[in-house]
C-alpha positions as CSV (number, residue, x, y, z in Angstrom):
1,X,104.6,102.6,134.5
2,X,101.3,101.2,133.3
3,X,99.1,103.4,131.0
4,X,96.5,103.8,133.6
5,X,98.9,105.3,136.1
6,X,100.7,107.3,133.3
7,X,97.5,109.0,132.2
8,X,95.9,109.3,135.7
9,X,96.4,113.1,135.7
10,X,94.5,113.4,132.4
11,X,91.4,111.6,133.8
12,X,91.7,113.6,137.1
13,X,91.8,116.9,135.2
14,X,88.8,115.8,133.1
15,X,86.9,115.0,136.3
16,X,87.7,118.4,137.7
17,X,87.0,120.2,134.4
18,X,90.4,121.9,134.6
19,X,90.3,123.0,131.0
20,X,93.5,125.0,130.9
21,X,95.6,122.2,132.4
22,X,94.0,119.8,129.9
23,X,94.9,122.0,127.0
24,X,98.5,121.9,128.0
25,X,98.4,118.2,128.6
26,X,96.8,117.4,125.2
27,X,99.4,119.4,123.4
28,X,102.0,116.9,124.5
29,X,100.0,113.9,123.3
30,X,99.8,112.3,119.8
31,X,96.5,112.4,118.0
32,X,96.1,108.7,118.2
33,X,96.8,108.7,122.0
34,X,94.1,111.4,122.5
35,X,91.6,109.2,120.6
36,X,92.6,106.1,122.6
37,X,92.2,108.0,125.9
38,X,88.8,109.3,124.9
39,X,87.5,105.7,124.7
40,X,87.9,105.4,128.5
41,X,85.9,108.6,129.1
42,X,82.1,108.6,129.7
43,X,80.1,109.6,126.6
44,X,79.2,113.0,128.0
45,X,83.0,114.0,128.0
46,X,83.6,113.3,124.3
47,X,82.4,116.7,123.0
48,X,84.2,118.7,125.7
49,X,87.4,116.9,124.9
50,X,87.1,117.5,121.1
51,X,86.4,121.2,121.7
52,X,89.6,121.5,123.7
53,X,91.7,120.7,120.7
54,X,93.0,123.4,118.3
55,X,91.1,123.5,115.0
56,X,94.0,122.0,113.1
57,X,94.1,118.9,115.4
58,X,90.4,118.4,115.8
59,X,89.8,116.6,112.5
60,X,92.8,114.4,112.9
61,X,91.8,113.2,116.3
62,X,88.2,112.8,115.1
63,X,89.3,110.5,112.3
64,X,90.7,108.0,114.9
65,X,87.5,107.8,117.0
66,X,85.0,104.9,116.8
67,X,81.8,105.3,114.8
68,X,79.8,105.6,118.1
69,X,82.0,108.4,119.3
70,X,81.9,110.2,115.9
71,X,78.1,110.0,115.7
72,X,77.6,111.3,119.3
73,X,80.0,114.2,118.7
74,X,78.4,115.2,115.4
75,X,74.9,115.1,117.0
76,X,75.9,117.4,119.9
77,X,78.1,119.9,118.0
78,X,76.4,122.9,116.3
79,X,76.0,123.0,112.5
80,X,78.8,125.5,112.2
81,X,81.1,123.3,114.3
82,X,80.2,120.3,112.2
83,X,80.8,122.2,109.0
84,X,84.3,123.2,110.2
85,X,85.1,119.7,111.4
86,X,84.0,117.9,108.2
87,X,85.7,120.5,106.0
88,X,89.0,120.0,107.8
89,X,88.7,116.2,107.4
90,X,90.1,114.4,104.4
91,X,87.6,113.6,101.6
92,X,87.9,109.8,102.0
93,X,87.3,110.0,105.8
94,X,84.2,112.1,105.3
95,X,82.9,109.7,102.6
96,X,83.4,106.7,104.8
97,X,81.7,108.3,107.8
98,X,78.7,109.5,105.8
99,X,78.3,106.0,104.3
100,X,78.2,104.4,107.7
101,X,75.7,106.8,109.3
102,X,71.9,106.6,109.0
103,X,70.7,108.1,105.8
104,X,68.9,111.0,107.4
105,X,71.9,112.0,109.5
106,X,74.2,111.6,106.5
107,X,72.0,113.8,104.3
108,X,72.0,116.5,107.1
109,X,75.7,116.5,107.4
110,X,76.2,116.4,103.6
111,X,74.2,119.6,103.3
112,X,76.6,121.4,105.7
113,X,79.6,120.8,103.4
114,X,80.7,123.6,101.0
115,X,79.5,122.9,97.4
116,X,82.9,122.0,96.0
117,X,83.6,119.6,98.8
118,X,80.1,118.1,98.7
119,X,80.5,117.4,95.0
120,X,83.8,115.5,95.6
121,X,82.4,113.5,98.5
122,X,79.4,112.5,96.4
123,X,81.7,111.5,93.6
124,X,83.6,109.2,96.0
125,X,80.3,107.6,97.3
126,X,79.3,106.9,93.7
127,X,82.1,104.3,93.3
128,X,81.3,100.7,94.2
129,X,81.9,99.7,97.8
130,X,85.3,98.1,98.4
131,X,86.6,99.7,95.2
132,X,89.8,101.7,94.8
133,X,87.8,104.7,93.9
134,X,85.9,104.6,97.3
135,X,89.2,104.2,99.1
136,X,91.2,106.9,97.4
137,X,91.5,110.6,98.3
138,X,91.3,113.2,95.6
139,X,93.9,115.3,97.5
140,X,97.1,115.2,95.4
141,X,99.5,117.6,93.7
142,X,100.6,117.1,90.1
143,X,103.1,119.0,87.9
144,X,103.4,119.3,84.1
145,X,106.1,117.6,82.1
146,X,107.4,120.7,80.4
147,X,107.9,122.7,83.6
148,X,111.4,123.3,84.9
149,X,112.3,121.8,88.3
150,X,112.4,125.3,89.7
151,X,108.9,126.0,88.5
152,X,107.6,122.7,89.8
153,X,109.1,123.3,93.3
154,X,107.5,126.8,93.4
155,X,104.2,125.2,92.5
156,X,104.5,122.6,95.2
157,X,105.3,125.3,97.8
158,X,102.1,127.2,96.8
159,X,99.9,124.1,96.7
160,X,101.3,121.6,99.2
161,X,98.2,121.9,101.4
162,X,96.1,120.4,98.6
163,X,98.0,117.1,98.7
164,X,97.9,114.3,101.3
165,X,101.5,113.6,100.5
166,X,104.2,115.3,98.5
167,X,107.0,112.8,98.9
168,X,106.0,111.4,95.5
169,X,105.0,114.0,92.9
170,X,102.9,112.9,89.9
171,X,103.4,114.2,86.4
172,X,100.3,114.7,84.3
173,X,99.3,116.3,81.0
174,X,97.1,119.4,81.0
175,X,94.0,117.2,80.7
176,X,95.1,115.1,83.7
177,X,96.4,112.1,81.8
178,X,99.0,110.4,84.1
179,X,102.5,110.3,82.6
180,X,104.5,109.1,85.6
181,X,105.9,110.0,89.0
182,X,109.1,111.5,90.4
183,X,110.4,111.7,93.9
184,X,110.6,115.0,95.8
185,X,114.3,114.6,96.4
186,X,114.9,114.5,92.7
187,X,113.1,117.8,92.3
188,X,115.1,119.3,95.2
189,X,118.6,118.2,94.1
190,X,118.2,118.4,90.3
191,X,119.4,121.3,88.2
192,X,116.8,124.1,88.5
193,X,116.6,124.6,84.7
194,X,116.1,120.9,83.9
195,X,112.7,119.8,82.6
196,X,110.4,117.7,84.7
197,X,109.9,115.0,82.0
198,X,113.7,114.4,82.0
199,X,113.3,112.7,85.4
200,X,110.6,110.2,84.2
201,X,112.4,106.9,83.9
202,X,109.8,104.1,83.9
203,X,106.1,103.5,83.8
204,X,104.3,104.2,87.1
205,X,102.2,101.5,88.8
206,X,98.6,102.5,88.8
207,X,95.2,101.1,89.6
208,X,91.7,101.7,88.1
209,X,89.0,103.3,90.1
210,X,86.8,100.3,89.9
211,X,89.5,97.8,90.9
212,X,89.1,96.0,94.2
213,X,90.6,97.6,97.2
214,X,92.5,94.3,97.9
215,X,94.2,94.7,94.5
216,X,95.3,98.2,95.4
217,X,96.7,97.0,98.7
218,X,98.5,94.1,96.9
219,X,100.1,96.5,94.4
220,X,101.4,98.8,97.2
221,X,102.8,95.7,99.1
222,X,104.3,94.1,96.0
223,X,106.0,97.2,94.6
224,X,106.8,98.7,98.1
225,X,105.0,101.9,97.2
226,X,104.4,104.9,99.5
227,X,101.5,106.1,97.4
228,X,99.5,104.5,94.5
229,X,97.9,106.6,91.8
230,X,94.2,105.9,90.9
231,X,93.1,106.6,87.3
232,X,89.8,106.4,85.5
233,X,89.1,104.6,82.3
234,X,90.8,107.4,80.3
235,X,94.0,107.1,82.4
236,X,93.3,110.5,84.0
237,X,94.7,110.8,87.5
238,X,91.7,111.2,89.9
239,X,93.1,110.3,93.3
240,X,95.8,108.5,95.3
241,X,95.8,105.7,97.8
242,X,98.5,106.0,100.6
243,X,100.2,103.2,102.4
244,X,98.2,103.8,105.6
245,X,94.9,103.3,103.6
246,X,96.3,100.1,102.3
247,X,97.1,98.9,105.8
248,X,93.5,99.6,106.8
249,X,92.3,97.4,103.9
250,X,94.6,94.6,104.8
251,X,93.4,94.7,108.4
252,X,89.7,94.8,107.4
253,X,90.1,91.9,104.9
254,X,92.1,89.8,107.3
255,X,89.4,90.4,110.0
256,X,86.7,89.6,107.5
257,X,88.4,86.3,106.5
258,X,88.8,85.3,110.2
259,X,85.1,86.0,110.8
260,X,84.0,84.0,107.7
261,X,86.3,81.1,108.7
262,X,84.4,81.1,112.0
263,X,81.1,81.1,110.0
264,X,80.2,84.5,111.4
265,X,80.5,87.0,108.6
266,X,81.4,90.7,108.6
267,X,80.3,92.6,111.7
268,X,80.1,96.4,111.3
269,X,80.9,98.6,113.1
270,X,82.7,96.0,115.2
271,X,82.2,93.6,118.1
272,X,82.3,96.3,120.8
273,X,79.7,98.5,119.2
274,X,77.6,95.7,117.6
275,X,74.1,95.2,118.9
276,X,73.2,91.8,120.4
277,X,70.5,91.3,117.7
278,X,73.2,91.8,115.0
279,X,75.5,89.2,116.7
280,X,72.6,86.8,116.9
281,X,71.7,87.2,113.2
282,X,75.3,86.8,112.1
283,X,75.8,83.6,114.0
284,X,72.5,81.8,113.9
285,X,72.3,81.1,110.1
286,X,75.4,78.9,109.8
287,X,74.7,77.2,113.1
288,X,71.3,76.1,111.8
289,X,72.8,74.9,108.6
290,X,75.5,73.0,110.4
291,X,72.9,71.4,112.6
292,X,71.2,69.9,109.6
293,X,74.6,68.8,108.1
294,X,75.4,67.0,111.4
295,X,72.1,65.2,111.3
296,X,73.8,63.1,108.6
297,X,76.3,62.1,111.2
298,X,73.6,60.6,113.3
299,X,72.0,58.9,110.3
300,X,75.4,57.4,109.4
301,X,75.9,56.0,112.9
302,X,72.4,54.5,112.8
303,X,73.3,52.6,109.6
304,X,76.1,50.8,111.5
305,X,74.1,50.1,114.6
306,X,74.7,46.3,114.3
307,X,78.4,46.8,114.0
308,X,78.4,49.0,117.2
309,X,76.4,46.4,119.1
310,X,78.8,43.6,118.0
311,X,82.0,45.5,118.9
312,X,81.3,48.1,121.6
313,X,85.0,49.1,121.6
314,X,84.5,50.8,118.3
315,X,82.5,53.6,120.0
316,X,85.4,54.5,122.2
317,X,87.5,55.5,119.1
318,X,84.8,57.2,117.2
319,X,85.2,60.7,118.6
320,X,89.0,60.4,118.3
321,X,89.0,59.4,114.6
322,X,86.4,61.9,113.3
323,X,87.8,64.8,115.3
324,X,91.3,64.1,113.9
325,X,89.8,64.1,110.4
326,X,88.1,67.4,111.0
327,X,91.3,68.9,112.5
328,X,93.3,67.8,109.4
329,X,90.7,69.4,107.2
330,X,90.8,72.6,109.1
331,X,94.6,72.8,108.8
332,X,94.5,72.2,105.1
333,X,91.7,74.7,104.6
334,X,93.4,77.4,106.6
335,X,96.6,77.0,104.6
336,X,94.8,77.1,101.3
337,X,92.5,80.1,102.1
338,X,95.4,82.2,103.3
339,X,97.6,81.3,100.3
340,X,94.8,82.3,97.9
341,X,94.2,85.5,99.8
342,X,97.8,86.6,99.7
343,X,98.3,85.5,96.1
344,X,100.9,82.9,97.1
345,X,99.0,80.4,95.0
346,X,96.8,80.7,91.9
347,X,93.9,78.5,90.7
348,X,96.1,77.0,88.1
349,X,98.4,75.6,90.9
350,X,95.6,73.4,92.3
351,X,96.8,70.1,90.7
352,X,100.3,70.3,92.0
353,X,99.0,71.4,95.4
354,X,96.6,68.5,95.4
355,X,99.4,66.0,94.8
356,X,101.5,67.6,97.5
357,X,98.7,67.6,100.0
358,X,97.9,63.9,99.2
359,X,101.5,62.8,100.0
360,X,101.5,65.0,103.2
361,X,98.1,63.7,104.3
362,X,99.2,60.0,103.8
363,X,102.3,60.6,105.9
364,X,100.2,62.3,108.6
365,X,97.6,59.5,108.5
366,X,100.2,56.8,108.8
367,X,101.8,58.6,111.7
368,X,98.5,59.0,113.6
369,X,97.3,55.5,112.6
370,X,100.4,54.0,114.3
371,X,99.8,56.2,117.3
372,X,96.3,54.8,117.9
373,X,97.1,51.2,116.7
374,X,98.5,50.1,120.1
375,X,95.5,51.6,122.0
376,X,93.1,49.8,119.7
377,X,94.9,46.4,120.3
378,X,94.8,47.1,124.1
379,X,91.1,47.9,124.2
380,X,89.7,45.7,121.5
381,X,92.3,43.2,120.3
382,X,94.4,43.0,117.1
383,X,91.5,43.3,114.7
384,X,90.1,46.4,116.3
385,X,93.6,47.9,116.4
386,X,94.0,47.3,112.7
387,X,90.5,48.7,111.9
388,X,91.2,51.9,113.9
389,X,94.6,52.4,112.4
390,X,93.4,52.0,108.8
391,X,90.4,54.2,109.4
392,X,92.6,56.9,110.9
393,X,94.8,56.9,107.8
394,X,91.8,57.2,105.4
395,X,89.9,59.8,107.5
396,X,93.0,62.1,107.7
397,X,93.4,61.8,103.9
398,X,89.7,62.5,103.3
399,X,89.6,65.5,105.7
400,X,92.8,67.0,104.2
401,X,91.6,66.6,100.6
402,X,88.2,68.3,101.5
403,X,90.0,71.1,103.3
404,X,92.4,71.7,100.4
405,X,89.9,71.4,97.5
406,X,86.9,73.2,98.8
407,X,88.5,76.7,98.9
408,X,89.7,76.0,95.3
409,X,86.2,75.0,94.2
410,X,84.6,78.1,95.9
411,X,87.2,80.4,94.2
412,X,86.4,78.8,90.8
413,X,82.7,79.5,91.4
414,X,83.6,83.2,92.2
415,X,82.7,82.7,95.9
416,X,84.8,83.8,98.9
417,X,87.2,80.8,99.7
418,X,87.0,81.9,103.4
419,X,83.5,80.4,103.3
420,X,85.3,77.0,103.5
421,X,85.4,77.7,107.3
422,X,86.6,75.4,110.0
423,X,83.0,74.6,111.2
424,X,81.9,73.7,107.6
425,X,85.0,71.6,106.9
426,X,84.7,69.9,110.3
427,X,81.0,69.0,109.7
428,X,81.7,67.5,106.3
429,X,84.7,65.6,107.6
430,X,82.6,64.3,110.5
431,X,80.0,62.7,108.2
432,X,82.7,61.3,105.8
433,X,84.8,60.1,108.8
434,X,81.9,58.2,110.3
435,X,81.1,56.4,107.0
436,X,84.8,55.6,106.4
437,X,85.4,54.5,110.0
438,X,82.5,52.1,110.3
439,X,82.9,50.8,106.7
440,X,86.6,49.9,107.4
441,X,85.6,48.3,110.7
442,X,82.8,46.3,109.2
443,X,85.1,45.0,106.4
444,X,88.1,44.1,108.7
445,X,86.0,42.7,111.5
446,X,83.6,40.9,109.1
447,X,80.6,42.2,111.0
448,X,78.2,42.0,108.0
């Protein structure tokens, strides 16, 4: 059964405003499914839908909505409803929302928060964007090293609502200094009179508040962590990052890399909600730059005008040769950018990778050169066939080297390697390919 048919009763009940039936129906749905269904509703139904939810579910469903939906709902709810909704939401979700809203609206909603929660949210917003401190949630439960396991469990039962997760329990000194972490099952099945610090076995992996979010996600992935503690410069535990937060970072960074490799850049809040003017601004800059880069292609062709007039068959193979060079460069660039992003390779590996790519590109060039050699003989004779084949080998090598080295150079210059995008690599390979192709043809055919 398709989703549209499966959820047809939901949309019918919304149309009829059968609130009692809808409450029963919503109780059987997951929070994420309710949020997904809301996207198919008209905007005027978003607030009635959120009001149908019990208070303990409202904040959870709200966190999965798009920014457009969240802004519309907050604008239509009363101040008391907004205060309850934002108070029930997690600190990091509230901070992210207020950061993305217009300043005036953000200030209005901030004023509705209770003072203790307002102070925490402001603290999160003071951390640099894309830092671990901005991503973390201050909601965690910690126990003391000198407590017994029985006392620690009693404390967890009384304070479990303060923590986003209790599967991993952190151990801190009275001043908050992080000592380590223990698993909940060790607390449950250990001797009640045993001390908590007797369960500490090894140093816990941690991240600094000002570290990049990608570093936090990398640590969670590398050490297979469920939760990562965040500490300040004094090693005091100030928050935690959970695995679902890390997955969001990975998705955002991957999307950002894809957009940059398309010479577009980051689009917030997303393609669906982005204004046409924003899409225009994000795309026009690189397109203008690439137009001027490609002017060199025309200039290069003009230099070899005499060669083209002497052997018209050379023009037939021009698009084939330069496009292949650009494709080879795009392949090499994609492999290198992704390897740098995942940590599979480091900058110190560039020389070995350069040698490997050189051998691979020679093999690729020879293969493709042989593939076009026969066509060159057929259309232009043996000399044209040789010129096209040799040019193909050199152009593939040139494109591959540019595609592999440019991300490394950008990383060395502290720039995002994803800027070595397919359009940029292709444009550079086009200019170089034209020069190589006609230079080889001129030399072999002795065109002068």
